[in-house]
N, CA, C and O atoms as CSV, one atom per row, in Angstrom:
chain,resi,resn,atom,element,x,y,z
A,1,UNK,N,N,2.762,9.158,6.873
A,1,UNK,CA,C,2.213,7.900,6.395
A,1,UNK,C,C,3.350,6.923,6.192
A,1,UNK,O,O,4.409,7.271,5.670
A,2,UNK,N,N,3.112,5.703,6.610
A,2,UNK,CA,C,4.088,4.639,6.387
A,2,UNK,C,C,3.438,3.579,5.498
A,2,UNK,O,O,2.223,3.380,5.525
A,3,UNK,N,N,4.270,2.911,4.718
A,3,UNK,CA,C,3.772,1.975,3.713
A,3,UNK,C,C,4.264,0.557,3.956
A,3,UNK,O,O,5.380,0.330,4.425
A,4,UNK,N,N,3.390,-0.392,3.619
A,4,UNK,CA,C,3.752,-1.808,3.556
A,4,UNK,C,C,3.312,-2.299,2.187
A,4,UNK,O,O,2.116,-2.358,1.904
A,5,UNK,N,N,4.273,-2.652,1.334
A,5,UNK,CA,C,3.968,-3.138,-0.008
A,5,UNK,C,C,3.867,-4.651,0.026
A,5,UNK,O,O,4.795,-5.336,0.455
A,6,UNK,N,N,2.724,-5.174,-0.432
A,6,UNK,CA,C,2.576,-6.627,-0.395
A,6,UNK,C,C,3.416,-7.269,-1.490
A,6,UNK,O,O,4.086,-6.579,-2.258
A,7,UNK,N,N,3.375,-8.578,-1.552
A,7,UNK,CA,C,4.265,-9.317,-2.446
A,7,UNK,C,C,3.966,-9.121,-3.930
A,7,UNK,O,O,4.758,-9.547,-4.771
A,8,UNK,N,N,2.847,-8.489,-4.272
A,8,UNK,CA,C,2.516,-8.268,-5.679
A,8,UNK,C,C,3.250,-7.085,-6.285
A,8,UNK,O,O,3.182,-6.867,-7.495
A,9,UNK,N,N,3.949,-6.322,-5.461
A,9,UNK,CA,C,4.696,-5.160,-5.942
A,9,UNK,C,C,6.190,-5.402,-5.783
A,9,UNK,O,O,6.619,-6.040,-4.822
A,10,UNK,N,N,6.983,-4.895,-6.720
A,10,UNK,CA,C,8.428,-5.109,-6.619
A,10,UNK,C,C,9.027,-4.369,-5.415
A,10,UNK,O,O,8.655,-3.227,-5.146
A,11,UNK,N,N,9.943,-5.007,-4.698
A,11,UNK,CA,C,10.568,-4.353,-3.548
A,11,UNK,C,C,11.330,-3.084,-3.927
A,11,UNK,O,O,11.608,-2.253,-3.063
A,12,UNK,N,N,11.665,-2.927,-5.188
A,12,UNK,CA,C,12.366,-1.719,-5.633
A,12,UNK,C,C,11.538,-0.463,-5.379
A,12,UNK,O,O,12.098,0.624,-5.235
A,13,UNK,N,N,10.216,-0.595,-5.323
A,13,UNK,CA,C,9.369,0.570,-5.023
A,13,UNK,C,C,9.602,1.004,-3.579
A,13,UNK,O,O,9.730,2.199,-3.314
A,14,UNK,N,N,9.658,0.067,-2.648
A,14,UNK,CA,C,9.926,0.408,-1.249
A,14,UNK,C,C,11.307,1.054,-1.118
A,14,UNK,O,O,11.474,2.023,-0.377
A,15,UNK,N,N,12.285,0.520,-1.834
A,15,UNK,CA,C,13.630,1.089,-1.807
A,15,UNK,C,C,13.613,2.529,-2.311
A,15,UNK,O,O,14.232,3.410,-1.713
A,16,UNK,N,N,12.906,2.761,-3.407
A,16,UNK,CA,C,12.834,4.110,-3.986
A,16,UNK,C,C,12.113,5.077,-3.047
A,16,UNK,O,O,12.491,6.244,-2.949
A,17,UNK,N,N,11.084,4.598,-2.360
A,17,UNK,CA,C,10.381,5.448,-1.395
A,17,UNK,C,C,11.312,5.823,-0.242
A,17,UNK,O,O,11.306,6.968,0.210
A,18,UNK,N,N,12.101,4.878,0.229
A,18,UNK,CA,C,13.045,5.177,1.319
A,18,UNK,C,C,14.090,6.201,0.876
A,18,UNK,O,O,14.487,7.063,1.660
A,19,UNK,N,N,14.535,6.107,-0.381
A,19,UNK,CA,C,15.490,7.101,-0.886
A,19,UNK,C,C,14.881,8.502,-0.875
A,19,UNK,O,O,15.607,9.495,-0.812
A,20,UNK,N,N,13.560,8.584,-0.935
A,20,UNK,CA,C,12.869,9.872,-0.856
A,20,UNK,C,C,12.586,10.274,0.598
A,20,UNK,O,O,11.952,11.299,0.850
A,21,UNK,N,N,13.054,9.471,1.540
A,21,UNK,CA,C,12.868,9.788,2.945
A,21,UNK,C,C,11.568,9.277,3.538
A,21,UNK,O,O,11.198,9.666,4.646
A,22,UNK,N,N,10.866,8.406,2.813
A,22,UNK,CA,C,9.597,7.862,3.298
A,22,UNK,C,C,9.818,6.502,3.960
A,22,UNK,O,O,10.760,5.784,3.624
A,23,UNK,N,N,8.957,6.167,4.883
A,23,UNK,CA,C,9.035,4.908,5.620
A,23,UNK,C,C,8.240,3.860,4.846
A,23,UNK,O,O,7.011,3.909,4.802
A,24,UNK,N,N,8.947,2.916,4.238
A,24,UNK,CA,C,8.296,1.890,3.427
A,24,UNK,C,C,9.057,0.576,3.563
A,24,UNK,O,O,10.287,0.554,3.597
A,25,UNK,N,N,8.303,-0.515,3.639
A,25,UNK,CA,C,8.893,-1.852,3.633
A,25,UNK,C,C,8.102,-2.719,2.653
A,25,UNK,O,O,6.933,-2.464,2.364
A,26,UNK,N,N,8.763,-3.720,2.170
A,26,UNK,CA,C,8.160,-4.660,1.228
A,26,UNK,C,C,8.037,-6.028,1.883
A,26,UNK,O,O,8.894,-6.429,2.670
A,27,UNK,N,N,6.977,-6.732,1.556
A,27,UNK,CA,C,6.801,-8.104,2.046
A,27,UNK,C,C,8.008,-8.956,1.677
A,27,UNK,O,O,8.391,-9.852,2.429
A,28,UNK,N,N,8.607,-8.682,0.523
A,28,UNK,CA,C,9.784,-9.436,0.083
A,28,UNK,C,C,10.952,-9.219,1.030
A,28,UNK,O,O,11.687,-10.157,1.339
A,29,UNK,N,N,11.126,-7.989,1.492
A,29,UNK,CA,C,12.270,-7.642,2.326
A,29,UNK,C,C,12.182,-8.237,3.728
A,29,UNK,O,O,13.205,-8.510,4.356
A,30,UNK,N,N,10.978,-8.435,4.208
A,30,UNK,CA,C,10.830,-8.902,5.596
A,30,UNK,C,C,10.305,-10.341,5.686
A,30,UNK,O,O,9.878,-10.797,6.747
A,31,UNK,N,N,10.347,-11.036,4.555
A,31,UNK,CA,C,10.007,-12.461,4.562
A,31,UNK,C,C,8.529,-12.767,4.755
A,31,UNK,O,O,8.178,-13.768,5.380
A,32,UNK,N,N,7.658,-11.910,4.222
A,32,UNK,CA,C,6.221,-12.141,4.387
A,32,UNK,C,C,5.549,-12.448,3.046
A,32,UNK,O,O,4.414,-12.032,2.816
A,33,UNK,N,N,6.231,-13.161,2.176
A,33,UNK,CA,C,5.605,-13.602,0.932
A,33,UNK,C,C,4.890,-14.919,1.199
A,33,UNK,O,O,5.256,-15.660,2.111
A,34,UNK,N,N,3.875,-15.203,0.402
A,34,UNK,CA,C,3.128,-16.442,0.567
A,34,UNK,C,C,2.133,-16.402,1.714
A,34,UNK,O,O,1.573,-17.433,2.085
A,35,UNK,N,N,1.910,-15.234,2.276
A,35,UNK,CA,C,0.964,-15.052,3.379
A,35,UNK,C,C,-0.401,-14.717,2.776
A,35,UNK,O,O,-0.470,-14.056,1.739
A,36,UNK,N,N,-1.465,-15.154,3.399
A,36,UNK,CA,C,-2.806,-14.868,2.867
A,36,UNK,C,C,-3.076,-13.364,2.882
A,36,UNK,O,O,-2.465,-12.618,3.646
A,37,UNK,N,N,-3.993,-12.939,2.033
A,37,UNK,CA,C,-4.349,-11.521,1.965
A,37,UNK,C,C,-4.868,-10.984,3.305
A,37,UNK,O,O,-4.442,-9.910,3.728
A,38,UNK,N,N,-5.772,-11.695,3.981
A,38,UNK,CA,C,-6.210,-11.190,5.289
A,38,UNK,C,C,-5.049,-11.058,6.282
A,38,UNK,O,O,-5.015,-10.118,7.076
A,39,UNK,N,N,-4.101,-11.999,6.237
A,39,UNK,CA,C,-2.939,-11.909,7.124
A,39,UNK,C,C,-2.051,-10.724,6.755
A,39,UNK,O,O,-1.490,-10.065,7.630
A,40,UNK,N,N,-1.927,-10.458,5.452
A,40,UNK,CA,C,-1.135,-9.293,5.015
A,40,UNK,C,C,-1.747,-8.011,5.573
A,40,UNK,O,O,-1.037,-7.158,6.104
A,41,UNK,N,N,-3.071,-7.880,5.448
A,41,UNK,CA,C,-3.744,-6.677,5.932
A,41,UNK,C,C,-3.640,-6.574,7.451
A,41,UNK,O,O,-3.416,-5.489,7.987
A,42,UNK,N,N,-3.801,-7.689,8.140
A,42,UNK,CA,C,-3.697,-7.684,9.604
A,42,UNK,C,C,-2.290,-7.285,10.044
A,42,UNK,O,O,-2.127,-6.544,11.013
A,43,UNK,N,N,-1.277,-7.775,9.336
A,43,UNK,CA,C,0.098,-7.403,9.670
A,43,UNK,C,C,0.310,-5.908,9.468
A,43,UNK,O,O,0.837,-5.226,10.347
A,44,UNK,N,N,-0.101,-5.402,8.311
A,44,UNK,CA,C,0.059,-3.966,8.036
A,44,UNK,C,C,-0.645,-3.148,9.119
A,44,UNK,O,O,-0.101,-2.156,9.605
A,45,UNK,N,N,-1.849,-3.565,9.494
A,45,UNK,CA,C,-2.605,-2.853,10.530
A,45,UNK,C,C,-1.861,-2.886,11.859
A,45,UNK,O,O,-1.790,-1.872,12.553
A,46,UNK,N,N,-1.310,-4.033,12.218
A,46,UNK,CA,C,-0.601,-4.157,13.504
A,46,UNK,C,C,0.636,-3.265,13.540
A,46,UNK,O,O,1.070,-2.840,14.611
A,47,UNK,N,N,1.200,-2.984,12.372
A,47,UNK,CA,C,2.386,-2.134,12.270
A,47,UNK,C,C,2.013,-0.664,12.045
A,47,UNK,O,O,2.885,0.205,12.036
A,48,UNK,N,N,0.714,-0.387,11.863
A,48,UNK,CA,C,0.280,0.982,11.575
A,48,UNK,C,C,0.683,1.441,10.192
A,48,UNK,O,O,0.860,2.637,9.960
A,49,UNK,N,N,0.829,0.506,9.271
A,49,UNK,CA,C,1.269,0.801,7.900
A,49,UNK,C,C,0.110,0.671,6.928
A,49,UNK,O,O,-0.727,-0.225,7.041
A,50,UNK,N,N,0.084,1.569,5.989
A,50,UNK,CA,C,-0.893,1.507,4.911
A,50,UNK,C,C,-0.438,0.428,3.930
A,50,UNK,O,O,0.696,0.455,3.450
A,51,UNK,N,N,-1.321,-0.515,3.638
A,51,UNK,CA,C,-0.989,-1.605,2.724
A,51,UNK,C,C,-1.142,-1.126,1.288
A,51,UNK,O,O,-2.149,-0.512,0.936
A,52,UNK,N,N,-0.145,-1.407,0.462
A,52,UNK,CA,C,-0.175,-1.058,-0.958
A,52,UNK,C,C,-0.165,-2.359,-1.746
A,52,UNK,O,O,0.674,-3.226,-1.505
A,53,UNK,N,N,-1.097,-2.499,-2.691
A,53,UNK,CA,C,-1.238,-3.754,-3.418
A,53,UNK,C,C,-1.742,-3.534,-4.846
A,53,UNK,O,O,-2.399,-2.536,-5.143
A,54,UNK,N,N,-1.423,-4.479,-5.709
A,54,UNK,CA,C,-2.016,-4.525,-7.049
A,54,UNK,C,C,-3.163,-5.534,-7.094
A,54,UNK,O,O,-3.791,-5.719,-8.137
A,55,UNK,N,N,-3.429,-6.170,-5.986
A,55,UNK,CA,C,-4.469,-7.189,-5.900
A,55,UNK,C,C,-5.801,-6.502,-5.588
A,55,UNK,O,O,-6.336,-6.624,-4.486
A,56,UNK,N,N,-6.314,-5.790,-6.563
A,56,UNK,CA,C,-7.495,-4.965,-6.359
A,56,UNK,C,C,-8.714,-5.771,-5.942
A,56,UNK,O,O,-9.395,-5.414,-4.981
A,57,UNK,N,N,-8.991,-6.832,-6.641
A,57,UNK,CA,C,-10.224,-7.596,-6.399
A,57,UNK,C,C,-10.325,-8.075,-4.953
A,57,UNK,O,O,-11.365,-7.902,-4.317
A,58,UNK,N,N,-9.266,-8.670,-4.432
A,58,UNK,CA,C,-9.325,-9.207,-3.067
A,58,UNK,C,C,-9.324,-8.112,-2.010
A,58,UNK,O,O,-10.033,-8.219,-1.009
A,59,UNK,N,N,-8.531,-7.054,-2.221
A,59,UNK,CA,C,-8.414,-6.051,-1.173
A,59,UNK,C,C,-9.581,-5.072,-1.143
A,59,UNK,O,O,-9.831,-4.452,-0.109
A,60,UNK,N,N,-10.293,-4.918,-2.243
A,60,UNK,CA,C,-11.537,-4.139,-2.177
A,60,UNK,C,C,-12.503,-4.855,-1.241
A,60,UNK,O,O,-13.135,-4.227,-0.391
A,61,UNK,N,N,-12.613,-6.154,-1.398
A,61,UNK,CA,C,-13.508,-6.932,-0.530
A,61,UNK,C,C,-13.009,-6.938,0.919
A,61,UNK,O,O,-13.814,-6.849,1.846
A,62,UNK,N,N,-11.704,-7.040,1.119
A,62,UNK,CA,C,-11.178,-7.009,2.487
A,62,UNK,C,C,-11.444,-5.659,3.146
A,62,UNK,O,O,-11.687,-5.594,4.351
A,63,UNK,N,N,-11.401,-4.593,2.373
A,63,UNK,CA,C,-11.750,-3.276,2.905
A,63,UNK,C,C,-13.200,-3.221,3.334
A,63,UNK,O,O,-13.521,-2.666,4.384
A,64,UNK,N,N,-14.080,-3.796,2.526
A,64,UNK,CA,C,-15.507,-3.851,2.883
A,64,UNK,C,C,-15.730,-4.680,4.137
A,64,UNK,O,O,-16.490,-4.291,5.023
A,65,UNK,N,N,-15.061,-5.825,4.203
A,65,UNK,CA,C,-15.196,-6.697,5.375
A,65,UNK,C,C,-14.698,-6.005,6.642
A,65,UNK,O,O,-15.277,-6.175,7.714
A,66,UNK,N,N,-13.636,-5.233,6.518
A,66,UNK,CA,C,-13.100,-4.519,7.682
A,66,UNK,C,C,-14.144,-3.580,8.265
A,66,UNK,O,O,-14.297,-3.494,9.483
A,67,UNK,N,N,-14.858,-2.881,7.401
A,67,UNK,CA,C,-15.909,-1.971,7.871
A,67,UNK,C,C,-17.052,-2.776,8.478
A,67,UNK,O,O,-17.536,-2.463,9.566
A,68,UNK,N,N,-17.476,-3.815,7.763
A,68,UNK,CA,C,-18.598,-4.643,8.214
A,68,UNK,C,C,-18.345,-5.258,9.587
A,68,UNK,O,O,-19.246,-5.329,10.423
A,69,UNK,N,N,-17.122,-5.696,9.807
A,69,UNK,CA,C,-16.790,-6.407,11.050
A,69,UNK,C,C,-16.032,-5.524,12.048
A,69,UNK,O,O,-15.520,-6.002,13.060
A,70,UNK,N,N,-15.977,-4.234,11.738
A,70,UNK,CA,C,-15.296,-3.261,12.618
A,70,UNK,C,C,-13.874,-3.704,12.972
A,70,UNK,O,O,-13.491,-3.766,14.140
A,71,UNK,N,N,-13.107,-4.010,11.922
A,71,UNK,CA,C,-11.692,-4.359,12.075
A,71,UNK,C,C,-10.873,-3.267,11.393
A,71,UNK,O,O,-10.583,-3.364,10.200
A,72,UNK,N,N,-10.502,-2.241,12.134
A,72,UNK,CA,C,-9.767,-1.135,11.516
A,72,UNK,C,C,-8.404,-1.568,10.985
A,72,UNK,O,O,-7.803,-2.527,11.470
A,73,UNK,N,N,-7.946,-0.856,10.005
A,73,UNK,CA,C,-6.599,-1.056,9.456
A,73,UNK,C,C,-6.000,0.332,9.271
A,73,UNK,O,O,-6.617,1.325,9.656
A,74,UNK,N,N,-4.834,0.415,8.700
A,74,UNK,CA,C,-4.159,1.705,8.531
A,74,UNK,C,C,-4.270,2.229,7.109
A,74,UNK,O,O,-3.502,3.101,6.703
A,75,UNK,N,N,-5.221,1.703,6.355
A,75,UNK,CA,C,-5.428,2.148,4.981
A,75,UNK,C,C,-4.999,1.100,3.968
A,75,UNK,O,O,-4.126,0.270,4.221
A,76,UNK,N,N,-5.644,1.170,2.820
A,76,UNK,CA,C,-5.317,0.294,1.691
A,76,UNK,C,C,-5.190,1.183,0.467
A,76,UNK,O,O,-6.086,1.971,0.164
A,77,UNK,N,N,-4.070,1.054,-0.236
A,77,UNK,CA,C,-3.886,1.763,-1.500
A,77,UNK,C,C,-3.894,0.719,-2.598
A,77,UNK,O,O,-3.060,-0.186,-2.621
A,78,UNK,N,N,-4.844,0.857,-3.505
A,78,UNK,CA,C,-4.999,-0.062,-4.628
A,78,UNK,C,C,-4.231,0.506,-5.817
A,78,UNK,O,O,-4.524,1.600,-6.300
A,79,UNK,N,N,-3.262,-0.242,-6.270
A,79,UNK,CA,C,-2.371,0.203,-7.335
A,79,UNK,C,C,-2.670,-0.594,-8.601
A,79,UNK,O,O,-2.557,-1.820,-8.589
A,80,UNK,N,N,-3.048,0.072,-9.694
A,80,UNK,CA,C,-3.277,-0.687,-10.925
A,80,UNK,C,C,-1.984,-1.376,-11.369
A,80,UNK,O,O,-0.894,-0.833,-11.191
A,81,UNK,N,N,-2.109,-2.550,-11.937
A,81,UNK,CA,C,-0.932,-3.332,-12.328
A,81,UNK,C,C,-0.013,-2.548,-13.251
A,81,UNK,O,O,1.209,-2.654,-13.142
A,82,UNK,N,N,-0.576,-1.773,-14.146
A,82,UNK,CA,C,0.255,-1.005,-15.080
A,82,UNK,C,C,1.142,-0.007,-14.338
A,82,UNK,O,O,2.272,0.249,-14.755
A,83,UNK,N,N,0.646,0.545,-13.263
A,83,UNK,CA,C,1.430,1.494,-12.474
A,83,UNK,C,C,2.447,0.751,-11.611
A,83,UNK,O,O,3.571,1.222,-11.437
A,84,UNK,N,N,2.070,-0.386,-11.079
A,84,UNK,CA,C,2.981,-1.177,-10.254
A,84,UNK,C,C,4.187,-1.678,-11.022
A,84,UNK,O,O,5.237,-1.937,-10.435
A,85,UNK,N,N,4.041,-1.816,-12.340
A,85,UNK,CA,C,5.152,-2.264,-13.179
A,85,UNK,C,C,6.141,-1.141,-13.480
A,85,UNK,O,O,7.246,-1.407,-13.952
A,86,UNK,N,N,5.763,0.104,-13.215
A,86,UNK,CA,C,6.611,1.267,-13.469
A,86,UNK,C,C,7.090,1.808,-12.124
A,86,UNK,O,O,6.378,2.568,-11.467
A,87,UNK,N,N,8.283,1.420,-11.722
A,87,UNK,CA,C,8.786,1.760,-10.388
A,87,UNK,C,C,8.809,3.268,-10.164
A,87,UNK,O,O,8.403,3.741,-9.103
A,88,UNK,N,N,9.276,4.021,-11.143
A,88,UNK,CA,C,9.341,5.473,-11.000
A,88,UNK,C,C,7.972,6.095,-10.839
A,88,UNK,O,O,7.769,6.929,-9.956
A,89,UNK,N,N,7.030,5.704,-11.677
A,89,UNK,CA,C,5.677,6.268,-11.611
A,89,UNK,C,C,4.986,5.870,-10.311
A,89,UNK,O,O,4.316,6.693,-9.688
A,90,UNK,N,N,5.143,4.621,-9.900
A,90,UNK,CA,C,4.527,4.170,-8.649
A,90,UNK,C,C,5.114,4.921,-7.461
A,90,UNK,O,O,4.383,5.318,-6.554
A,91,UNK,N,N,6.418,5.117,-7.463
A,91,UNK,CA,C,7.079,5.843,-6.377
A,91,UNK,C,C,6.578,7.279,-6.314
A,91,UNK,O,O,6.266,7.780,-5.234
A,92,UNK,N,N,6.500,7.939,-7.456
A,92,UNK,CA,C,6.012,9.329,-7.484
A,92,UNK,C,C,4.569,9.405,-6.991
A,92,UNK,O,O,4.218,10.303,-6.225
A,93,UNK,N,N,3.742,8.473,-7.427
A,93,UNK,CA,C,2.335,8.479,-7.017
A,93,UNK,C,C,2.198,8.244,-5.512
A,93,UNK,O,O,1.403,8.915,-4.854
A,94,UNK,N,N,2.954,7.309,-4.968
A,94,UNK,CA,C,2.889,7.043,-3.530
A,94,UNK,C,C,3.456,8.219,-2.717
A,94,UNK,O,O,2.962,8.526,-1.633
A,95,UNK,N,N,4.476,8.857,-3.242
A,95,UNK,CA,C,5.023,10.041,-2.560
A,95,UNK,C,C,3.977,11.152,-2.503
A,95,UNK,O,O,3.888,11.869,-1.506
A,96,UNK,N,N,3.186,11.299,-3.565
A,96,UNK,CA,C,2.103,12.300,-3.554
A,96,UNK,C,C,1.066,11.963,-2.488
A,96,UNK,O,O,0.571,12.853,-1.796
A,97,UNK,N,N,0.739,10.683,-2.354
A,97,UNK,CA,C,-0.220,10.265,-1.324
A,97,UNK,C,C,0.340,10.599,0.062
A,97,UNK,O,O,-0.379,11.127,0.910
A,98,UNK,N,N,1.612,10.294,0.291
A,98,UNK,CA,C,2.234,10.575,1.591
A,98,UNK,C,C,2.239,12.071,1.878
A,98,UNK,O,O,2.047,12.489,3.019
A,99,UNK,N,N,2.456,12.863,0.860
A,99,UNK,CA,C,2.457,14.323,1.037
A,99,UNK,C,C,1.055,14.826,1.374
A,99,UNK,O,O,0.884,15.710,2.214
A,100,UNK,N,N,0.075,14.259,0.717
A,100,UNK,CA,C,-1.312,14.694,0.940
A,100,UNK,C,C,-1.870,14.202,2.278
A,100,UNK,O,O,-2.663,14.891,2.919
A,101,UNK,N,N,-1.452,13.019,2.685
A,101,UNK,CA,C,-1.965,12.409,3.922
A,101,UNK,C,C,-0.803,12.030,4.845
A,101,UNK,O,O,-0.578,10.843,5.080
A,102,UNK,N,N,-0.066,13.002,5.370
A,102,UNK,CA,C,1.119,12.661,6.169
A,102,UNK,C,C,0.806,11.808,7.401
A,102,UNK,O,O,1.652,11.030,7.844
A,103,UNK,N,N,-0.388,11.946,7.949
A,103,UNK,CA,C,-0.774,11.155,9.125
A,103,UNK,C,C,-1.594,9.918,8.743
A,103,UNK,O,O,-2.138,9.249,9.622
A,104,UNK,N,N,-1.690,9.612,7.475
A,104,UNK,CA,C,-2.519,8.505,7.006
A,104,UNK,C,C,-3.913,9.007,6.670
A,104,UNK,O,O,-4.206,10.188,6.851
A,105,UNK,N,N,-4.765,8.130,6.189
A,105,UNK,CA,C,-6.114,8.566,5.823
A,105,UNK,C,C,-7.210,7.783,6.517
A,105,UNK,O,O,-8.273,7.539,5.947
A,106,UNK,N,N,-6.945,7.395,7.739
A,106,UNK,CA,C,-8.001,6.818,8.555
A,106,UNK,C,C,-7.934,5.318,8.681
A,106,UNK,O,O,-7.207,4.635,7.960
A,107,UNK,N,N,-8.720,4.826,9.624
A,107,UNK,CA,C,-8.704,3.401,9.953
A,107,UNK,C,C,-9.382,2.509,8.929
A,107,UNK,O,O,-9.204,1.291,8.953
A,108,UNK,N,N,-10.143,3.088,8.046
A,108,UNK,CA,C,-10.852,2.283,7.047
A,108,UNK,C,C,-10.659,2.818,5.634
A,108,UNK,O,O,-11.374,2.412,4.718
A,109,UNK,N,N,-9.707,3.718,5.447
A,109,UNK,CA,C,-9.516,4.359,4.147
A,109,UNK,C,C,-9.024,3.403,3.079
A,109,UNK,O,O,-8.135,2.585,3.315
A,110,UNK,N,N,-9.616,3.518,1.898
A,110,UNK,CA,C,-9.193,2.753,0.725
A,110,UNK,C,C,-9.164,3.738,-0.434
A,110,UNK,O,O,-10.167,4.390,-0.726
A,111,UNK,N,N,-8.018,3.845,-1.092
A,111,UNK,CA,C,-7.938,4.729,-2.252
A,111,UNK,C,C,-7.352,3.979,-3.438
A,111,UNK,O,O,-6.685,2.955,-3.286
A,112,UNK,N,N,-7.616,4.511,-4.611
A,112,UNK,CA,C,-7.098,3.963,-5.858
A,112,UNK,C,C,-5.982,4.881,-6.323
A,112,UNK,O,O,-6.203,6.074,-6.532
A,113,UNK,N,N,-4.793,4.338,-6.485
A,113,UNK,CA,C,-3.626,5.111,-6.881
A,113,UNK,C,C,-3.706,5.460,-8.359
A,113,UNK,O,O,-3.985,4.599,-9.194
A,114,UNK,N,N,-3.462,6.721,-8.678
A,114,UNK,CA,C,-3.470,7.156,-10.068
A,114,UNK,C,C,-2.137,7.787,-10.426
A,114,UNK,O,O,-1.408,8.292,-9.573
A,115,UNK,N,N,-1.854,7.741,-11.683
A,115,UNK,CA,C,-0.612,8.318,-12.205
A,115,UNK,C,C,-0.933,9.671,-12.810
A,115,UNK,O,O,-1.879,9.815,-13.585
A,116,UNK,N,N,-0.127,10.667,-12.441
A,116,UNK,CA,C,-0.296,11.976,-13.059
A,116,UNK,C,C,0.359,11.946,-14.430
A,116,UNK,O,O,1.380,11.285,-14.621
A,117,UNK,N,N,-0.225,12.657,-15.382
A,117,UNK,CA,C,0.406,12.704,-16.711
A,117,UNK,C,C,1.769,13.373,-16.632
A,117,UNK,O,O,1.989,14.270,-15.817
A,118,UNK,N,N,2.669,12.932,-17.478
A,118,UNK,CA,C,4.002,13.537,-17.544
A,118,UNK,C,C,3.863,14.972,-18.049
A,118,UNK,O,O,3.033,15.245,-18.916
A,119,UNK,N,N,4.681,15.900,-17.506
A,119,UNK,CA,C,4.608,17.310,-17.950
A,119,UNK,C,C,5.068,17.497,-19.374
A,119,UNK,O,O,5.064,18.618,-19.882
């Protein structure tokens, strides 16, 4: 699984994922801030990257529209804002998703990222 973090998430999460050996880029790193949500999803899809966002309200609807209009994407991971603010927790949670779905989770997959309790 490869990740594309939209501008609502800190680029430090993408950096931390790469340190774990995962393929991740941030909208901040590649100059794609200020782009509309549909354009963000279309870009991620064109790159075969699962889009990760804290913008739950808009991307839930974009996921529905993708199914309705048969516009496949490479997945959407909805990250609660509280988790997106914690770089370590977000990185661990995304690494678990990558481990569980190494090939991605389908052309229309949408999941909600959760944090595991600390041991």
